[in-house]
LOLOVO-738890 format. One record per residue (C-alpha): residue in one letter; x negated, z, y negated. Coordinates in steps of 0.001 Angstrom, whole numbers, plus 500000, padded with zeros to 6 digits. Example, Ala and Ser with C-alpha at 12.3 -4.5 7.8 and 13.67 -1.06 7.14 Angstrom:
BEGIN
+------+--------+--------+--------+
: resn :      u :      w :      v :
+------+--------+--------+--------+
:    A : 487700 : 507800 : 504500 :
:    S : 486330 : 507140 : 501060 :
+------+--------+--------+--------+
This chain:
BEGIN
+------+--------+--------+--------+
: resn :      u :      w :      v :
+------+--------+--------+--------+
:    M : 936273 : 368208 : 730213 :
:    K : 937566 : 365346 : 731165 :
:    R : 941049 : 364201 : 728283 :
:    F : 943679 : 362456 : 728397 :
:    R : 945691 : 361232 : 725440 :
:    G : 949031 : 359383 : 725494 :
:    R : 951900 : 359089 : 728991 :
:    F : 951124 : 358101 : 732026 :
:    S : 952074 : 358137 : 735505 :
:    L : 950913 : 361557 : 737807 :
:    K : 950668 : 361946 : 741315 :
:    R : 953062 : 364902 : 742668 :
:    S : 950834 : 367182 : 744579 :
:    I : 947347 : 368207 : 741816 :
:    P : 944973 : 369632 : 743803 :
:    K : 943214 : 372756 : 742818 :
:    C : 939375 : 371715 : 741770 :
:    G : 937428 : 374201 : 741141 :
:    S : 934457 : 372515 : 740866 :
:    S : 934856 : 369062 : 739910 :
:    K : 937451 : 366994 : 737468 :
:    R : 939680 : 364887 : 738382 :
:    D : 941299 : 361734 : 736184 :
:    L : 944451 : 361914 : 737242 :
:    S : 945236 : 358369 : 735765 :
:    N : 943391 : 356786 : 738966 :
:    H : 945204 : 358428 : 741601 :
:    S : 946829 : 356634 : 744108 :
:    N : 950653 : 356509 : 745097 :
:    A : 951165 : 358124 : 741375 :
:    V : 955118 : 358585 : 740164 :
:    N : 956859 : 358548 : 736549 :
:    G : 958759 : 361716 : 735785 :
:    C : 955853 : 364338 : 735254 :
:    E : 956606 : 364052 : 730900 :
:    D : 958952 : 367596 : 731481 :
:    A : 956370 : 369693 : 732657 :
:    L : 953715 : 368267 : 729466 :
:    F : 956326 : 368450 : 727253 :
:    G : 957339 : 372467 : 727882 :
:    N : 960685 : 371226 : 730259 :
:    N : 959080 : 372973 : 732616 :
:    N : 962150 : 370833 : 735549 :
:    C : 959375 : 369649 : 736992 :
:    N : 958931 : 369957 : 740912 :
:    G : 955995 : 367414 : 741137 :
:    G : 953811 : 370781 : 742363 :
:    L : 951886 : 371575 : 738416 :
:    R : 951482 : 374732 : 737428 :
:    V : 953127 : 375524 : 734264 :
:    P : 954116 : 378064 : 733068 :
:    E : 957655 : 379398 : 731416 :
:    V : 957697 : 377857 : 728187 :
:    T : 959190 : 379453 : 724869 :
:    H : 957983 : 377634 : 722652 :
:    P : 957864 : 373394 : 723016 :
:    D : 955704 : 371600 : 720314 :
:    P : 954145 : 368458 : 721853 :
:    T : 951479 : 367507 : 718904 :
:    N : 948590 : 365018 : 718890 :
:    G : 949787 : 362414 : 720934 :
:    G : 949976 : 364868 : 723550 :
:    Q : 946947 : 365831 : 724278 :
:    V : 945977 : 366630 : 728166 :
:    L : 943113 : 368883 : 729585 :
:    L : 942504 : 368971 : 733366 :
:    T : 940826 : 372661 : 733988 :
:    P : 937771 : 373087 : 736413 :
:    S : 940495 : 375406 : 737668 :
:    G : 942815 : 373443 : 737994 :
:    V : 945701 : 374011 : 735476 :
:    I : 946680 : 371329 : 733430 :
:    L : 947415 : 371661 : 729357 :
:    C : 949239 : 369727 : 727152 :
:    N : 948427 : 370070 : 723040 :
:    G : 951577 : 371803 : 722456 :
:    G : 954265 : 372149 : 724548 :
:    I : 952885 : 373766 : 727877 :
:    G : 953144 : 376905 : 727403 :
:    P : 951605 : 380058 : 725478 :
:    D : 949778 : 381625 : 728338 :
:    V : 947686 : 378827 : 727809 :
:    F : 946801 : 379360 : 723955 :
:    E : 945535 : 381659 : 722539 :
:    G : 946010 : 385366 : 723651 :
:    P : 945552 : 388076 : 725638 :
:    H : 947557 : 386645 : 728910 :
:    S : 945979 : 383311 : 728114 :
:    K : 944799 : 380920 : 731371 :
:    L : 941997 : 379607 : 729635 :
:    K : 938795 : 380688 : 730163 :
:    E : 935961 : 381254 : 727189 :
:    D : 934068 : 377499 : 728180 :
:    E : 937284 : 375873 : 728493 :
:    F : 938859 : 377709 : 725868 :
:    F : 935771 : 376346 : 723849 :
:    D : 935568 : 372205 : 724738 :
:    A : 939248 : 372523 : 724182 :
:    M : 938536 : 373119 : 720193 :
:    E : 935251 : 371041 : 720904 :
:    S : 937649 : 367976 : 721558 :
:    A : 940337 : 368873 : 719083 :
:    L : 936782 : 369713 : 716298 :
:    D : 935578 : 365875 : 717713 :
:    A : 939372 : 364338 : 717020 :
:    E : 939152 : 365568 : 713092 :
:    S : 935915 : 364920 : 712375 :
:    E : 936870 : 361071 : 713636 :
:    N : 939917 : 361043 : 711780 :
:    E : 938370 : 362643 : 708308 :
:    E : 938790 : 359866 : 705540 :
:    E : 935952 : 358721 : 703152 :
:    I : 936553 : 360833 : 699997 :
:    T : 938891 : 358588 : 697132 :
:    L : 939622 : 360577 : 693876 :
:    E : 942172 : 360494 : 691615 :
:    D : 942116 : 359543 : 688115 :
:    D : 943219 : 362629 : 686975 :
:    I : 941226 : 365193 : 688342 :
:    S : 940303 : 367567 : 685437 :
:    L : 937614 : 368922 : 682997 :
:    P : 936463 : 372416 : 683656 :
:    K : 938290 : 374421 : 681151 :
:    P : 936531 : 376131 : 678002 :
:    S : 934421 : 378284 : 679303 :
:    S : 935962 : 381179 : 676584 :
:    E : 939233 : 380096 : 678180 :
:    I : 937212 : 381823 : 680880 :
:    Q : 935679 : 384749 : 679413 :
:    N : 938351 : 385649 : 677093 :
:    A : 941462 : 385584 : 679469 :
:    P : 943937 : 388557 : 679103 :
:    K : 943662 : 391231 : 681705 :
:    H : 945882 : 391620 : 684533 :
:    R : 947474 : 394382 : 686855 :
:    F : 943852 : 393021 : 689075 :
:    S : 941744 : 393336 : 686477 :
:    K : 940132 : 396412 : 687544 :
:    L : 939700 : 396154 : 691214 :
:    L : 938299 : 392424 : 690310 :
:    E : 935020 : 394163 : 687788 :
:    D : 934742 : 396773 : 691090 :
:    E : 934345 : 393627 : 693607 :
:    T : 932795 : 392216 : 691348 :
:    K : 929780 : 394753 : 691731 :
:    I : 930034 : 394618 : 695242 :
:    R : 929572 : 391259 : 695925 :
:    I : 926832 : 391211 : 693413 :
:    Q : 924870 : 393856 : 695222 :
:    T : 925740 : 392045 : 698290 :
:    L : 923902 : 388922 : 698012 :
:    S : 920656 : 390304 : 695914 :
:    E : 920162 : 392081 : 699425 :
:    P : 917506 : 390673 : 701344 :
:    Y : 918154 : 388172 : 704677 :
:    E : 915573 : 386421 : 705246 :
:    D : 913238 : 389311 : 707766 :
:    I : 914638 : 390409 : 710420 :
:    E : 915548 : 393993 : 709764 :
:    S : 917535 : 393074 : 707409 :
:    G : 920083 : 392404 : 710449 :
:    W : 920676 : 388266 : 709433 :
:    Y : 919466 : 385672 : 711599 :
:    L : 918457 : 381998 : 710855 :
:    V : 921087 : 379690 : 712998 :
:    Y : 921446 : 376397 : 711048 :
:    E : 918911 : 374820 : 709145 :
:    D : 918459 : 370727 : 708040 :
:    D : 916200 : 369023 : 705821 :
:    E : 918793 : 368738 : 702684 :
:    A : 917573 : 372384 : 701651 :
:    L : 921254 : 373825 : 703261 :
:    K : 920593 : 377377 : 705449 :
:    V : 923572 : 379558 : 707247 :
:    Y : 922863 : 382761 : 707923 :
:    R : 924518 : 384890 : 710398 :
:    K : 925405 : 388949 : 710517 :
:    E : 926791 : 389521 : 714096 :
:    I : 929456 : 392273 : 713279 :
:    E : 933027 : 392892 : 715507 :
:    I : 936075 : 394530 : 714609 :
:    D : 937998 : 395697 : 717006 :
:    G : 936690 : 393733 : 719472 :
:    I : 937420 : 390340 : 717408 :
:    V : 934483 : 388188 : 715757 :
:    C : 934195 : 389129 : 711922 :
:    D : 930634 : 388650 : 711081 :
:    P : 929637 : 387425 : 707141 :
:    L : 927994 : 383668 : 707128 :
:    R : 925551 : 383770 : 704411 :
:    A : 924634 : 380468 : 703367 :
:    T : 922440 : 378236 : 700036 :
:    H : 922080 : 375345 : 699409 :
:    R : 920970 : 373318 : 696191 :
:    I : 923585 : 369896 : 694362 :
:    D : 921552 : 367950 : 693030 :
:    G : 922867 : 366711 : 689121 :
:    V : 925808 : 369018 : 688887 :
:    S : 926141 : 372498 : 687308 :
:    G : 926933 : 375882 : 688624 :
:    R : 929966 : 375531 : 685787 :
:    E : 931661 : 372459 : 687764 :
:    V : 930337 : 373352 : 691175 :
:    C : 932740 : 376899 : 690187 :
:    H : 935592 : 375378 : 688357 :
:    Y : 936239 : 372964 : 691209 :
:    F : 935905 : 375083 : 694049 :
:    F : 938024 : 377498 : 692269 :
:    D : 940678 : 374342 : 691810 :
:    K : 943198 : 374849 : 693510 :
:    D : 944572 : 370912 : 692896 :
:    V : 941797 : 369794 : 694673 :
:    R : 940744 : 371503 : 697660 :
:    L : 942478 : 369315 : 699945 :
:    D : 939961 : 366828 : 698222 :
:    W : 936876 : 368237 : 700321 :
:    E : 938534 : 371270 : 702798 :
:    V : 938807 : 369547 : 705949 :
:    S : 940734 : 372875 : 707664 :
:    V : 942998 : 373375 : 704884 :
:    E : 946683 : 371917 : 705422 :
:    K : 948217 : 373184 : 702736 :
:    V : 947317 : 375527 : 698939 :
:    K : 949871 : 376532 : 696479 :
:    V : 948982 : 379160 : 693762 :
:    V : 951891 : 381704 : 694146 :
:    E : 951141 : 383742 : 691326 :
:    K : 948996 : 383281 : 687843 :
:    L : 947140 : 385877 : 686659 :
:    A : 945194 : 384541 : 683870 :
:    E : 942637 : 381432 : 683543 :
:    N : 940453 : 382716 : 685159 :
:    A : 942288 : 384379 : 688431 :
:    N : 945541 : 383617 : 690326 :
:    I : 946421 : 384666 : 693981 :
:    Q : 946347 : 381892 : 697017 :
:    H : 948565 : 381336 : 699905 :
:    Q : 946755 : 378410 : 702304 :
:    Y : 947878 : 377085 : 706000 :
:    H : 944626 : 376210 : 707620 :
:    K : 944502 : 373165 : 710215 :
:    R : 945519 : 374269 : 713752 :
:    I : 943370 : 373535 : 716052 :
:    W : 944569 : 373612 : 719394 :
:    P : 944784 : 374872 : 721647 :
:    S : 944526 : 378334 : 718886 :
:    S : 946439 : 379424 : 716901 :
:    Q : 948268 : 378336 : 712979 :
:    R : 946238 : 380508 : 710540 :
:    D : 947579 : 381010 : 707038 :
:    S : 945979 : 383697 : 704717 :
:    C : 946455 : 384362 : 701060 :
:    F : 943635 : 385738 : 699016 :
:    L : 943785 : 386774 : 695304 :
:    S : 941203 : 384042 : 693403 :
:    H : 938967 : 384891 : 689983 :
:    I : 936110 : 382708 : 688428 :
:    R : 933490 : 384207 : 686133 :
:    T : 930317 : 384211 : 683848 :
:    L : 927982 : 386949 : 685099 :
:    S : 925394 : 388395 : 682273 :
:    K : 921717 : 388199 : 683062 :
:    E : 922137 : 391564 : 683149 :
:    E : 924383 : 391438 : 685999 :
:    E : 922788 : 388153 : 687645 :
:    G : 919812 : 390844 : 687824 :
:    S : 917011 : 390391 : 690617 :
:    L : 919360 : 387126 : 691253 :
:    R : 918480 : 384830 : 688085 :
:    M : 915735 : 382063 : 689369 :
:    D : 912881 : 380925 : 687264 :
:    K : 914109 : 377570 : 686439 :
:    Q : 917508 : 378129 : 686023 :
:    I : 919692 : 377480 : 682941 :
:    G : 921735 : 379743 : 680882 :
:    N : 924450 : 381973 : 683188 :
:    A : 925600 : 381406 : 686116 :
:    W : 928908 : 381034 : 687084 :
:    F : 930558 : 383321 : 690291 :
:    V : 933980 : 382606 : 692298 :
:    M : 935150 : 385179 : 694847 :
:    N : 938182 : 385740 : 696793 :
:    H : 939352 : 388325 : 698498 :
:    S : 942052 : 389297 : 700897 :
:    L : 945237 : 390867 : 699536 :
:    D : 949285 : 390976 : 700589 :
:    H : 952313 : 388795 : 698337 :
:    P : 956074 : 388664 : 698926 :
:    D : 955773 : 385161 : 698369 :
:    A : 952872 : 384482 : 701202 :
:    M : 954875 : 386361 : 704244 :
:    D : 954523 : 383779 : 707290 :
:    G : 955485 : 385225 : 710560 :
:    R : 955301 : 382297 : 712759 :
:    C : 951311 : 381948 : 711751 :
:    V : 947963 : 385123 : 712446 :
:    R : 946599 : 386093 : 708922 :
:    A : 943039 : 385491 : 708923 :
:    K : 941540 : 388059 : 706377 :
:    I : 938951 : 386304 : 704079 :
:    T : 936259 : 388142 : 701674 :
:    A : 933829 : 385383 : 699440 :
:    S : 931273 : 384605 : 696939 :
:    M : 930362 : 382095 : 695294 :
:    L : 926977 : 382497 : 693280 :
:    C : 926260 : 378479 : 691379 :
:    Q : 923409 : 378830 : 688936 :
:    T : 921860 : 375590 : 687832 :
:    I : 918336 : 374915 : 687236 :
:    T : 915782 : 372539 : 686522 :
:    I : 914414 : 369712 : 688525 :
:    G : 911529 : 368102 : 688077 :
:    E : 910534 : 367850 : 683889 :
:    V : 913352 : 368108 : 681284 :
:    K : 911588 : 367506 : 677746 :
:    K : 912781 : 368757 : 674678 :
:    K : 915894 : 370505 : 676649 :
:    K : 917386 : 367089 : 677259 :
:    Y : 919184 : 368261 : 680041 :
:    T : 920976 : 365314 : 682109 :
:    R : 921840 : 364881 : 685589 :
:    E : 919002 : 363504 : 686694 :
:    N : 916990 : 366417 : 686067 :
:    I : 919079 : 369466 : 686806 :
:    G : 920943 : 370578 : 689818 :
:    C : 922896 : 373296 : 691078 :
:    Q : 921653 : 376453 : 693720 :
:    L : 924565 : 377228 : 695629 :
:    T : 924199 : 380746 : 697204 :
:    Y : 927788 : 381743 : 700016 :
:    V : 928563 : 384257 : 701367 :
:    C : 931916 : 384640 : 703202 :
:    Q : 933171 : 386953 : 706159 :
:    V : 936695 : 385828 : 708163 :
:    N : 938738 : 388532 : 710154 :
:    P : 940065 : 385692 : 711724 :
:    G : 942810 : 387820 : 713883 :
:    G : 945163 : 387197 : 717455 :
:    W : 942743 : 386897 : 720620 :
:    A : 940104 : 383540 : 719912 :
:    P : 937112 : 384349 : 722177 :
:    P : 934013 : 385734 : 720054 :
:    S : 931309 : 383344 : 721519 :
:    V : 933796 : 380477 : 720897 :
:    V : 934699 : 381898 : 716845 :
:    R : 930824 : 381900 : 716827 :
:    Q : 929948 : 378645 : 717732 :
:    V : 932648 : 377469 : 715614 :
:    S : 931815 : 379194 : 712733 :
:    K : 928396 : 377661 : 712939 :
:    R : 928934 : 374309 : 713470 :
:    E : 931590 : 373972 : 711195 :
:    Y : 929952 : 375984 : 707722 :
:    P : 926774 : 373148 : 707185 :
:    K : 930024 : 370380 : 707647 :
:    F : 932105 : 372328 : 705216 :
:    L : 929441 : 372073 : 701910 :
:    R : 928047 : 368843 : 703148 :
:    K : 931937 : 368079 : 702034 :
:    F : 932443 : 369821 : 699489 :
:    S : 928534 : 368797 : 698227 :
:    E : 930416 : 365065 : 698914 :
:    F : 933231 : 365797 : 696403 :
:    M : 931762 : 367190 : 694039 :
:    Q : 928702 : 364023 : 693247 :
:    A : 931450 : 362065 : 694039 :
:    V : 934086 : 363694 : 691459 :
:    T : 931797 : 364310 : 688750 :
:    K : 929913 : 360877 : 688646 :
:    E : 931596 : 359663 : 685911 :
:    K : 931831 : 362745 : 683778 :
:    P : 929995 : 363948 : 681159 :
:    L : 927773 : 367367 : 682400 :
:    L : 929064 : 370547 : 681502 :
:    L : 926523 : 373313 : 682367 :
+------+--------+--------+--------+
């Protein structure tokens, strides 16, 4: 899809171009004055098919797209029926093209990881393990058992329902199981990855720590803890970046970090594993301090299992960043809510999950580089 940025002249009579994509900036006899249409004021008489606007929202420098069906779209301000929704004018391929363009632009604008000097070290294990109980303690114990059982289920054979959707040369694999609930894609994804030079304890700590979330999670715009329950549990509210033409999402979840005993690990325990596994889970819920009617609420269920393993030969149990790594297993199921087309949700998740894990791995190796190894 051809993309146009900035303010420019438009020809007054835009032909319907069912098969061609027209570069509006090259039209002859172009005239100024159609900014009203582009930015949602509905005062243009130039022949543009402009829906009634209820929420003008010009963003991202006025990105404009001309769809194959002849509808001019502006990144913000053109009207709700060209965005996500049951009455959207966008076809699925147009919706995907628009989102892909926005994601490409987001990737191009990503900055290299720069770390603050005051990033904290993981808390002592005793503070995590001996944290006082709270009103969600029973729920977390029950959920932990369910999550461990899910992680233990087979996923590499065809009969399991999981199938491989991504693999690279860096031991990163992503699997998907297709599930729709009331027509909304809620596919669980399972990723396996190894991050060399870091421990499972370190990985889980920084995944749980909301203060460094924006350093590696490129899809999140804002995050805050709305209630601290204990050193190992809190309730977080996240605003996710809006990727046009989809609506903005937010999420609210109970987050919990802990270790797992050998008995709890069961069949998940690895041959070259050092010590106990660490585990973080996020469980969606509602909270009175995390209500925002402007966003579509996404429901997130996520589990991260991190096991420290030896790499190569280790003499006399002298572990260093050169001979250990973290074997990471991440399972996440998201109900995005809203009206995004199923094919778009699946394509975007297939693209973004590997990107998220690579970014997180890069962050982990950078943040621990000059710090003592904590097992």
